Backbone as a chain_set.jsonl record, in Angstrom:
{"seq": "MNTISRRGMVLSGGALLGLAACGNGIGSQGAAKLDARVDATRDYLRSRYPGVAELMGKANGVLYIPLVTEAGFIFGGAYGQGALRINDVTVDYYSATQASWGLQVGAQQYAHALFFMTPDALADFRRAEGWEAGADVVYALPDRGGAAGVDTTTSLAPVIGFVFGQSGFIAGATVKGTKYTRIIP", "coords": {"N": [[74.766, 28.785, -29.508], [71.335, 29.115, -29.917], [69.134, 29.165, -32.636], [65.97, 30.163, -33.828], [63.951, 28.547, -36.052], [61.965, 29.293, -38.964], [59.925, 27.433, -39.308], [59.708, 26.429, -36.707], [58.751, 28.726, -35.411], [56.246, 29.05, -36.648], [54.976, 26.644, -35.896], [55.023, 26.955, -33.092], [53.449, 29.26, -32.814], [51.016, 28.274, -33.855], [50.451, 26.282, -31.965], [50.089, 27.877, -29.709], [47.808, 29.374, -30.429], [45.983, 27.258, -30.637], [45.908, 26.39, -27.97], [44.856, 28.665, -26.74], [42.282, 28.608, -27.733], [41.078, 26.692, -26.23], [39.815, 27.605, -23.951], [36.969, 27.659, -21.826], [35.279, 29.504, -20.7], [34.442, 29.291, -18.073], [34.153, 30.752, -14.956], [34.026, 33.285, -15.895], [32.348, 36.48, -16.272], [30.114, 36.228, -17.8], [27.682, 34.799, -17.303], [26.508, 36.255, -15.194], [26.058, 38.735, -16.42], [24.271, 37.968, -18.432], [22.145, 37.003, -16.863], [21.358, 39.434, -15.677], [20.38, 40.799, -17.918], [18.267, 39.106, -18.564], [16.667, 39.428, -16.278], [15.919, 42.129, -16.634], [14.463, 41.895, -19.002], [12.362, 40.189, -18.216], [11.124, 41.852, -16.284], [10.358, 43.988, -17.927], [8.505, 42.698, -19.604], [6.503, 42.042, -17.712], [5.63, 44.61, -16.909], [4.921, 45.934, -19.299], [3.221, 44.229, -20.746], [0.55, 43.154, -19.372], [-0.921, 40.703, -19.407], [0.992, 38.759, -19.665], [2.086, 38.249, -17.199], [0.289, 36.501, -16.022], [0.685, 34.257, -17.658], [3.356, 33.701, -16.965], [3.016, 32.888, -14.337], [1.592, 30.502, -14.658], [3.229, 28.916, -16.209], [5.495, 26.149, -16.515], [8.129, 26.552, -16.941], [10.232, 29.166, -18.233], [11.83, 30.375, -21.06], [13.894, 32.972, -21.605], [14.996, 35.13, -24.072], [16.8, 37.793, -24.287], [17.856, 39.458, -26.335], [17.859, 39.215, -29.736], [19.628, 39.25, -32.667], [19.119, 39.795, -36.015], [19.926, 39.437, -39.41], [19.941, 39.882, -42.947], [20.573, 39.28, -46.387], [19.44, 38.033, -49.0], [20.605, 35.467, -48.121], [20.232, 34.744, -44.7], [20.548, 35.207, -41.124], [20.215, 34.638, -37.576], [20.926, 35.359, -34.141], [21.056, 34.83, -30.643], [21.258, 34.956, -27.024], [20.177, 33.438, -23.967], [18.317, 32.621, -20.943], [16.994, 29.798, -19.24], [14.4, 29.652, -17.02], [13.08, 28.275, -14.089], [10.539, 28.44, -11.816], [11.312, 31.08, -11.518], [14.072, 30.957, -11.239], [17.269, 30.691, -12.573], [18.166, 27.916, -14.481], [19.522, 26.873, -16.655], [21.501, 27.927, -19.496], [21.006, 29.167, -22.798], [21.584, 29.247, -26.353], [20.173, 30.828, -29.197], [19.733, 30.14, -32.508], [19.304, 30.853, -35.966], [18.81, 30.22, -39.378], [18.266, 31.338, -42.709], [16.981, 31.651, -46.052], [16.15, 33.366, -49.05], [13.924, 35.849, -50.41], [14.96, 38.505, -48.914], [16.004, 41.374, -47.155], [17.837, 43.358, -44.988], [17.989, 44.234, -41.461], [17.335, 43.457, -38.051], [16.434, 43.706, -34.568], [15.213, 41.941, -31.775], [13.352, 40.671, -28.951], [12.511, 37.61, -27.291], [10.342, 35.239, -25.676], [9.822, 31.968, -24.479], [7.219, 30.112, -23.265], [6.814, 27.353, -21.37], [4.229, 25.351, -20.985], [3.448, 22.869, -20.081], [4.593, 20.082, -18.09], [5.717, 18.023, -19.642], [6.414, 19.281, -22.082], [8.416, 21.02, -21.198], [10.263, 19.152, -20.189], [10.918, 17.752, -22.549], [12.185, 19.79, -23.976], [14.427, 20.358, -22.323], [15.749, 17.929, -22.379], [16.549, 17.586, -25.002], [19.25, 17.684, -27.36], [19.575, 19.727, -29.187], [17.054, 21.798, -29.564], [14.408, 22.492, -31.729], [12.276, 25.089, -32.598], [9.046, 24.615, -33.707], [6.084, 23.427, -35.21], [4.797, 22.943, -32.826], [4.847, 25.199, -31.307], [2.901, 27.872, -30.287], [1.979, 31.172, -31.048], [1.721, 34.113, -29.139], [0.677, 37.226, -29.786], [1.691, 40.58, -29.27], [-0.549, 43.323, -28.9], [-1.436, 46.688, -29.999], [-2.341, 47.978, -27.749], [-0.975, 46.941, -25.629], [-1.755, 44.531, -24.627], [-1.349, 41.002, -24.185], [-2.297, 39.219, -26.073], [-3.205, 36.677, -25.471], [-5.308, 33.977, -25.595], [-8.001, 31.581, -25.142], [-7.401, 29.41, -26.857], [-4.654, 29.773, -27.293], [-3.683, 29.574, -24.66], [-3.93, 26.876, -24.096], [-1.927, 25.588, -25.401], [1.128, 23.622, -25.534], [3.61, 24.94, -25.685], [4.233, 28.342, -25.674], [5.089, 31.022, -27.638], [6.454, 34.293, -27.497], [7.065, 37.171, -29.102], [8.672, 40.271, -29.002], [9.414, 43.84, -28.715], [10.541, 44.668, -31.164], [12.843, 46.116, -33.451], [14.091, 47.705, -36.308], [14.642, 46.768, -39.764], [13.316, 44.423, -41.22], [10.872, 42.355, -42.573], [8.697, 41.136, -40.258], [9.099, 38.857, -37.446], [9.964, 35.803, -36.09], [10.024, 32.836, -34.081], [9.948, 30.399, -35.157], [11.595, 27.637, -36.491], [13.904, 28.276, -35.233], [16.809, 27.209, -33.572], [17.591, 25.926, -30.446], [20.207, 25.694, -28.173], [21.988, 24.34, -25.459], [24.29, 26.232, -23.515], [27.439, 27.382, -22.084], [27.786, 30.355, -20.683]], "CA": [[73.669, 29.711, -29.606], [70.196, 28.525, -30.604], [68.337, 30.033, -33.497], [64.624, 29.632, -34.029], [63.638, 28.483, -37.478], [60.641, 29.76, -39.374], [59.012, 26.325, -39.037], [59.513, 26.421, -35.259], [57.889, 29.866, -35.066], [54.892, 28.751, -37.108], [54.437, 25.594, -35.025], [54.794, 27.542, -31.764], [52.281, 30.139, -32.93], [49.833, 27.428, -34.0], [50.181, 25.649, -30.67], [49.578, 28.919, -28.82], [46.425, 29.633, -30.828], [45.19, 26.088, -30.25], [45.748, 26.414, -26.52], [43.959, 29.774, -26.408], [40.925, 28.222, -28.112], [40.567, 25.689, -25.289], [39.106, 28.232, -22.836], [35.543, 27.362, -21.848], [34.509, 30.599, -20.138], [34.084, 29.085, -16.675], [34.767, 31.778, -14.126], [33.841, 34.6, -16.492], [31.163, 37.21, -15.815], [29.076, 36.093, -18.815], [26.407, 34.361, -16.726], [25.941, 37.362, -14.417], [25.56, 39.728, -17.379], [23.096, 37.402, -19.08], [21.067, 37.015, -15.867], [20.886, 40.817, -15.534], [19.559, 41.091, -19.103], [17.035, 38.324, -18.437], [15.859, 40.123, -15.269], [15.355, 43.329, -17.253], [13.465, 41.441, -19.974], [11.212, 39.708, -17.442], [10.46, 43.013, -15.696], [9.735, 44.716, -19.036], [7.31, 41.946, -19.995], [5.474, 42.189, -16.671], [5.087, 45.967, -16.868], [4.388, 46.361, -20.598], [2.181, 43.297, -21.19], [-0.005, 42.589, -18.13], [-1.367, 39.322, -19.583], [2.139, 37.859, -19.602], [2.288, 37.872, -15.795], [-0.528, 35.301, -15.811], [1.409, 33.161, -18.309], [4.533, 33.397, -16.148], [2.571, 32.153, -13.161], [1.114, 29.17, -15.029], [4.251, 28.172, -16.957], [6.424, 25.276, -15.792], [9.44, 27.148, -17.167], [10.24, 30.223, -19.245], [13.116, 30.682, -21.677], [13.969, 34.375, -22.011], [16.098, 35.522, -24.951], [16.654, 39.249, -24.223], [18.224, 40.165, -27.562], [18.181, 38.424, -30.92], [20.006, 40.096, -33.793], [18.859, 39.093, -37.264], [20.315, 40.191, -40.598], [19.856, 39.069, -44.138], [20.582, 39.751, -47.766], [19.157, 36.757, -49.638], [20.848, 34.526, -47.026], [20.142, 35.466, -43.437], [20.763, 34.463, -39.897], [19.886, 35.321, -36.325], [21.591, 34.765, -32.985], [20.825, 35.448, -29.344], [21.505, 34.099, -25.865], [19.223, 33.66, -22.902], [18.328, 31.718, -19.793], [15.785, 29.063, -18.889], [14.09, 29.81, -15.601], [12.012, 27.487, -13.489], [10.205, 29.144, -10.569], [12.083, 32.327, -11.586], [15.479, 30.682, -10.925], [17.977, 30.232, -13.768], [18.645, 26.538, -14.392], [20.404, 26.625, -17.799], [21.653, 29.007, -20.466], [20.807, 28.669, -24.152], [21.729, 30.125, -27.51], [19.136, 30.676, -30.209], [20.289, 30.412, -33.829], [18.349, 30.665, -37.048], [19.339, 30.498, -40.71], [17.19, 31.41, -43.69], [17.342, 32.159, -47.363], [14.991, 33.786, -49.814], [13.842, 37.274, -50.679], [15.055, 39.237, -47.657], [17.046, 42.394, -47.066], [17.698, 44.192, -43.811], [18.445, 43.762, -40.154], [16.463, 43.833, -36.944], [16.674, 43.115, -33.26], [13.992, 41.711, -31.014], [13.465, 39.762, -27.81], [11.394, 36.676, -27.232], [10.242, 34.342, -24.53], [9.06, 30.74, -24.693], [6.562, 29.667, -22.038], [6.55, 25.916, -21.399], [3.017, 25.271, -20.184], [3.263, 21.519, -19.54], [5.85, 19.456, -17.662], [6.285, 17.244, -20.75], [7.056, 20.199, -23.033], [9.658, 21.479, -20.565], [11.191, 18.012, -20.131], [11.394, 17.506, -23.916], [13.126, 20.867, -24.298], [15.67, 20.207, -21.552], [16.388, 16.666, -22.739], [17.037, 17.641, -26.383], [20.597, 18.222, -27.615], [19.31, 20.983, -29.879], [15.603, 21.807, -29.741], [14.013, 23.426, -32.767], [10.901, 25.566, -32.499], [8.315, 24.224, -34.906], [4.631, 23.503, -35.207], [4.258, 22.831, -31.473], [4.879, 26.511, -30.658], [1.815, 28.782, -30.634], [2.457, 32.526, -30.782], [0.859, 35.141, -28.567], [1.199, 38.455, -30.371], [1.306, 41.79, -28.547], [-1.313, 44.288, -29.684], [-1.019, 48.079, -29.784], [-2.738, 48.412, -26.418], [-0.117, 46.348, -24.608], [-2.241, 43.229, -24.189], [-0.455, 39.936, -24.633], [-2.868, 38.414, -27.136], [-3.368, 35.309, -24.998], [-6.709, 33.591, -25.525], [-8.188, 30.201, -24.697], [-6.659, 28.511, -27.74], [-3.232, 29.954, -27.017], [-3.323, 29.132, -23.315], [-3.944, 25.414, -24.037], [-0.766, 25.073, -26.139], [2.218, 23.189, -24.655], [4.659, 25.962, -25.715], [3.753, 29.618, -26.193], [6.163, 31.948, -27.972], [6.06, 35.701, -27.433], [8.096, 38.009, -29.708], [8.364, 41.662, -28.654], [10.533, 44.776, -28.736], [11.194, 44.657, -32.465], [13.321, 47.347, -34.07], [14.902, 47.412, -37.48], [13.993, 46.745, -41.067], [13.052, 43.145, -41.889], [9.454, 42.08, -42.366], [8.334, 40.064, -39.344], [10.053, 38.138, -36.595], [9.357, 34.58, -35.591], [10.982, 31.889, -33.512], [9.795, 29.129, -35.866], [12.834, 27.265, -37.16], [15.041, 28.641, -34.396], [17.368, 26.071, -32.841], [18.06, 26.291, -29.106], [21.264, 24.798, -27.725], [22.514, 24.676, -24.133], [25.632, 26.819, -23.576], [28.06, 27.916, -20.872], [28.106, 31.74, -21.078]], "C": [[72.548, 29.065, -30.436], [69.519, 29.572, -31.475], [66.994, 29.356, -33.718], [64.318, 29.681, -35.519], [62.223, 29.007, -37.733], [59.596, 28.685, -39.071], [58.704, 26.249, -37.542], [58.605, 27.549, -34.801], [56.438, 29.587, -35.45], [54.248, 27.691, -36.22], [54.14, 26.125, -33.628], [53.572, 28.443, -31.773], [50.994, 29.352, -33.054], [49.451, 26.752, -32.703], [49.595, 26.652, -29.69], [48.127, 29.251, -29.146], [45.509, 28.477, -30.437], [44.924, 26.043, -28.762], [44.784, 27.515, -26.092], [42.508, 29.423, -26.72], [40.306, 27.23, -27.145], [39.807, 26.297, -24.118], [37.618, 27.975, -22.939], [34.698, 28.435, -21.183], [34.102, 30.405, -18.695], [34.851, 30.095, -15.837], [34.622, 33.169, -14.713], [32.56, 35.229, -15.943], [29.999, 37.093, -16.798], [27.719, 35.717, -18.253], [25.74, 35.489, -15.952], [25.359, 38.43, -15.339], [24.287, 39.234, -18.053], [21.911, 37.36, -18.122], [20.503, 38.419, -15.672], [20.007, 41.206, -16.719], [18.231, 40.348, -19.044], [16.113, 38.964, -17.399], [15.171, 41.342, -15.871], [14.261, 42.96, -18.254], [12.201, 40.972, -19.269], [10.422, 40.881, -16.867], [9.745, 43.843, -16.758], [8.448, 44.012, -19.472], [6.178, 42.132, -18.992], [4.829, 43.57, -16.705], [4.396, 46.356, -18.174], [3.21, 45.505, -21.059], [1.595, 42.579, -19.976], [-0.456, 41.131, -18.25], [-0.24, 38.31, -19.473], [2.404, 37.409, -18.168], [1.488, 36.612, -15.462], [0.142, 34.078, -16.448], [2.612, 32.737, -17.484], [4.154, 32.558, -14.936], [2.154, 30.725, -13.466], [2.19, 28.299, -15.672], [5.108, 27.319, -16.032], [7.855, 25.776, -15.907], [9.334, 28.188, -18.257], [11.67, 30.398, -19.744], [13.055, 32.119, -22.171], [15.19, 34.557, -22.903], [16.001, 37.044, -25.069], [16.97, 39.993, -25.515], [18.603, 39.162, -28.64], [18.498, 39.419, -32.027], [19.878, 39.264, -35.056], [19.259, 39.992, -38.421], [20.219, 39.278, -41.806], [19.957, 39.869, -45.415], [20.59, 38.485, -48.61], [19.381, 35.62, -48.632], [20.836, 35.32, -45.729], [20.397, 34.569, -42.248], [20.398, 35.303, -38.694], [20.586, 34.597, -35.189], [21.231, 35.554, -31.737], [21.139, 34.451, -28.242], [20.495, 34.435, -24.784], [19.322, 32.604, -21.825], [16.962, 31.063, -19.628], [15.588, 29.203, -17.394], [12.913, 28.926, -15.218], [11.785, 28.072, -12.107], [11.076, 30.391, -10.407], [13.537, 32.168, -11.141], [16.136, 30.13, -12.192], [18.516, 28.822, -13.549], [19.608, 26.185, -15.522], [20.457, 27.869, -18.672], [21.586, 28.409, -21.86], [21.17, 29.729, -25.181], [20.578, 29.818, -28.457], [19.754, 31.058, -31.549], [19.248, 30.093, -34.888], [19.047, 31.008, -38.36], [18.182, 30.481, -41.694], [17.755, 31.858, -45.033], [16.059, 32.467, -48.109], [15.038, 35.287, -50.024], [13.806, 38.033, -49.353], [16.219, 40.217, -47.724], [16.801, 43.158, -45.783], [18.257, 43.555, -42.558], [17.449, 44.212, -39.101], [16.935, 43.175, -35.662], [15.333, 42.972, -32.564], [14.315, 40.812, -29.834], [12.34, 38.743, -27.926], [11.487, 35.805, -25.993], [9.422, 33.129, -24.958], [8.53, 30.28, -23.346], [6.22, 28.188, -22.199], [5.41, 25.64, -20.426], [2.762, 23.888, -19.597], [4.609, 20.962, -19.087], [6.524, 18.66, -18.786], [7.008, 18.135, -21.752], [8.388, 20.697, -22.481], [10.693, 20.357, -20.53], [11.757, 17.696, -21.514], [12.431, 18.546, -24.321], [14.467, 20.656, -23.604], [16.449, 18.956, -21.947], [17.044, 16.73, -24.126], [18.442, 18.234, -26.462], [20.492, 19.595, -28.27], [17.842, 20.998, -30.242], [15.243, 22.853, -30.78], [12.547, 23.787, -32.614], [10.193, 25.252, -33.806], [6.826, 24.394, -34.718], [4.039, 23.434, -33.808], [4.28, 24.157, -30.709], [3.725, 27.347, -31.194], [2.259, 30.175, -30.218], [1.369, 33.394, -30.194], [1.442, 36.463, -29.033], [0.763, 39.667, -29.566], [0.49, 42.704, -29.454], [-0.872, 45.703, -29.316], [-1.355, 48.576, -28.384], [-1.91, 47.807, -25.298], [-0.623, 45.023, -24.081], [-1.387, 42.142, -24.823], [-1.031, 39.093, -25.751], [-3.019, 36.956, -26.757], [-4.86, 35.025, -24.902], [-6.797, 32.121, -25.119], [-7.393, 29.219, -25.543], [-5.17, 28.571, -27.442], [-2.858, 29.348, -25.679], [-3.334, 27.611, -23.157], [-2.744, 24.784, -24.746], [0.33, 24.642, -25.172], [3.363, 24.2, -24.582], [4.079, 27.215, -26.355], [4.957, 30.521, -26.417], [5.643, 33.369, -27.982], [7.231, 36.538, -27.937], [7.716, 39.458, -29.455], [9.614, 42.521, -28.797], [11.264, 44.837, -30.061], [11.645, 46.05, -32.88], [14.211, 46.96, -35.237], [14.046, 47.279, -38.712], [14.085, 45.371, -41.715], [11.59, 42.856, -41.596], [9.286, 40.884, -41.438], [9.476, 39.5, -38.53], [9.324, 36.925, -36.053], [10.432, 33.705, -34.972], [10.881, 30.533, -34.209], [11.073, 28.837, -36.651], [14.079, 27.638, -36.378], [15.499, 27.415, -33.618], [17.968, 26.576, -31.534], [19.048, 25.233, -28.625], [21.79, 25.268, -26.38], [23.951, 25.165, -24.271], [26.157, 27.086, -22.173], [28.474, 29.337, -21.221], [29.443, 32.212, -20.527]], "O": [[72.792, 28.537, -31.52], [69.36, 30.725, -31.075], [66.902, 28.13, -33.785], [64.417, 30.73, -36.156], [61.412, 29.137, -36.816], [58.495, 29.004, -38.622], [57.555, 26.028, -37.157], [57.781, 27.36, -33.906], [55.518, 29.854, -34.677], [53.088, 27.833, -35.833], [53.114, 25.781, -33.041], [52.754, 28.401, -30.854], [49.987, 29.704, -32.439], [48.27, 26.656, -32.37], [48.696, 26.312, -28.92], [47.305, 29.395, -28.241], [44.393, 28.692, -29.964], [43.823, 25.692, -28.338], [43.983, 27.318, -25.178], [41.6, 29.897, -26.038], [39.11, 26.953, -27.237], [39.199, 25.554, -23.348], [37.052, 28.062, -24.029], [33.48, 28.278, -21.112], [33.46, 31.29, -18.13], [36.059, 30.262, -16.0], [35.05, 34.143, -14.095], [31.79, 34.579, -15.235], [28.996, 37.791, -16.646], [26.703, 36.261, -18.684], [24.525, 35.663, -16.045], [24.286, 38.968, -15.068], [23.335, 39.995, -18.226], [20.784, 37.652, -18.524], [19.292, 38.579, -15.516], [18.99, 41.875, -16.538], [17.193, 40.888, -19.425], [14.903, 39.037, -17.615], [13.981, 41.563, -15.646], [13.243, 43.647, -18.339], [11.093, 41.318, -19.678], [9.195, 40.906, -16.952], [8.648, 44.346, -16.518], [7.423, 44.66, -19.683], [5.031, 42.355, -19.377], [3.614, 43.691, -16.548], [3.377, 47.046, -18.144], [2.294, 46.018, -21.701], [2.082, 41.516, -19.589], [-0.376, 40.391, -17.269], [-0.486, 37.131, -19.217], [2.896, 36.302, -17.949], [1.954, 35.757, -14.709], [0.166, 32.999, -15.857], [2.862, 31.543, -17.32], [4.875, 31.636, -14.553], [2.336, 29.833, -12.638], [2.073, 27.074, -15.678], [5.411, 27.716, -14.907], [8.698, 25.46, -15.067], [8.453, 28.11, -19.113], [12.601, 30.549, -18.954], [12.258, 32.447, -23.05], [16.299, 34.178, -22.524], [15.206, 37.545, -25.864], [16.403, 41.057, -25.763], [19.533, 38.371, -28.483], [17.714, 40.331, -32.289], [20.446, 38.177, -35.163], [18.959, 41.186, -38.41], [20.393, 38.063, -41.704], [19.479, 41.001, -45.5], [21.654, 37.935, -48.895], [18.444, 34.884, -48.322], [21.363, 36.43, -45.664], [20.453, 33.345, -42.358], [20.286, 36.526, -38.782], [20.816, 33.389, -35.25], [21.117, 36.779, -31.766], [21.27, 33.252, -28.491], [20.017, 35.565, -24.692], [20.259, 31.806, -21.785], [15.922, 31.684, -19.845], [16.484, 28.912, -16.603], [11.905, 28.845, -15.92], [12.72, 28.189, -11.315], [11.518, 30.715, -9.305], [14.163, 33.137, -10.713], [15.613, 29.202, -12.81], [19.223, 28.555, -12.577], [20.433, 25.285, -15.363], [19.591, 28.74, -18.604], [22.044, 27.289, -22.088], [21.08, 30.93, -24.927], [20.078, 28.694, -28.508], [20.244, 32.175, -31.71], [18.426, 29.19, -34.729], [19.792, 31.985, -38.433], [17.234, 29.711, -41.54], [18.868, 32.376, -45.118], [15.009, 31.892, -47.825], [16.078, 35.917, -49.834], [12.746, 38.183, -48.746], [17.276, 39.917, -48.278], [15.672, 43.568, -45.513], [18.898, 42.504, -42.587], [16.796, 45.244, -39.258], [17.721, 42.227, -35.671], [14.432, 43.791, -32.748], [15.412, 40.264, -29.733], [11.333, 38.995, -28.588], [12.536, 35.658, -25.366], [8.452, 33.252, -25.705], [9.294, 30.083, -22.401], [5.428, 27.819, -23.067], [5.59, 25.685, -19.209], [1.934, 23.751, -18.697], [5.649, 21.327, -19.636], [7.751, 18.625, -18.875], [8.092, 17.789, -22.222], [9.374, 20.786, -23.213], [11.87, 20.589, -20.81], [12.946, 17.405, -21.642], [13.441, 18.213, -24.942], [15.52, 20.764, -24.232], [17.676, 18.934, -21.857], [17.998, 15.998, -24.388], [18.78, 19.164, -25.73], [21.242, 20.511, -27.935], [17.425, 20.274, -31.146], [15.725, 23.984, -30.715], [11.684, 22.915, -32.513], [10.685, 25.586, -34.884], [6.364, 25.378, -34.14], [2.889, 23.828, -33.613], [3.785, 24.23, -29.585], [3.581, 27.514, -32.405], [2.851, 30.346, -29.152], [0.239, 33.415, -30.681], [2.585, 36.785, -28.708], [-0.41, 39.78, -29.211], [0.798, 42.845, -30.637], [-0.037, 45.891, -28.431], [-0.716, 49.504, -27.887], [-2.125, 48.131, -24.13], [-0.009, 44.437, -23.19], [-0.779, 42.348, -25.873], [-0.296, 38.3, -26.338], [-2.969, 36.083, -27.623], [-5.593, 35.739, -24.216], [-5.787, 31.497, -24.794], [-6.778, 28.296, -25.01], [-4.506, 27.539, -27.35], [-1.83, 28.68, -25.566], [-2.796, 27.1, -22.174], [-2.569, 23.567, -24.693], [0.462, 25.228, -24.097], [4.02, 24.315, -23.547], [3.505, 27.159, -27.442], [5.747, 30.757, -25.503], [4.523, 33.624, -28.422], [8.27, 36.612, -27.282], [6.566, 39.842, -29.667], [10.721, 42.012, -28.975], [12.479, 45.036, -30.089], [10.93, 47.034, -32.688], [14.985, 46.006, -35.158], [12.867, 47.634, -38.708], [14.852, 45.179, -42.659], [11.123, 43.09, -40.482], [9.676, 39.765, -41.771], [10.65, 39.645, -38.872], [8.182, 37.029, -35.606], [11.611, 33.823, -35.305], [11.64, 29.617, -33.893], [11.569, 29.692, -37.386], [15.194, 27.348, -36.812], [14.682, 26.673, -33.074], [18.749, 27.528, -31.518], [18.765, 24.035, -28.664], [22.013, 26.462, -26.18], [24.737, 24.603, -25.033], [25.411, 27.024, -21.196], [29.423, 29.523, -21.983], [29.846, 33.349, -20.773]]}, "num_chains": 1, "name": "protein.A"}
């Protein structure tokens, strides 16, 4: 008769956990759910901010992040997932992560879109292992009337960021310092 030792149980349990962590999500419904959220975000942008439709038409590609959740108490962070679309067809999925520290308290959720206005800006984004939004991103801010806040200066930028749909209690939302990484949802 065989008896299982405590060491054997621990090793078996560890091996089982290690094997379970090897799943990569291929075959899951994550991509379909994310595409549905991106569709809803795109449609919301078109209906709520008429100037964005013009940006969509001129952009070489658009990265939609339908929901970013941000929270902080001295140290903070934000995370969201989205899809890069070229000619309104999803070509890749990305995560957006951000870390911060300083005088901050609260939590908020928002959506954002990055419009890649030049082929070079889009190629640089797709080629990067982890692309960080920085000084090359110009922001178009929505006004109370629903206009997109796109002017001549903004429209000449290689990358235009648009943050919208904010709810919660943290002062401001920005994509500056956000790192985008390709994922398999």
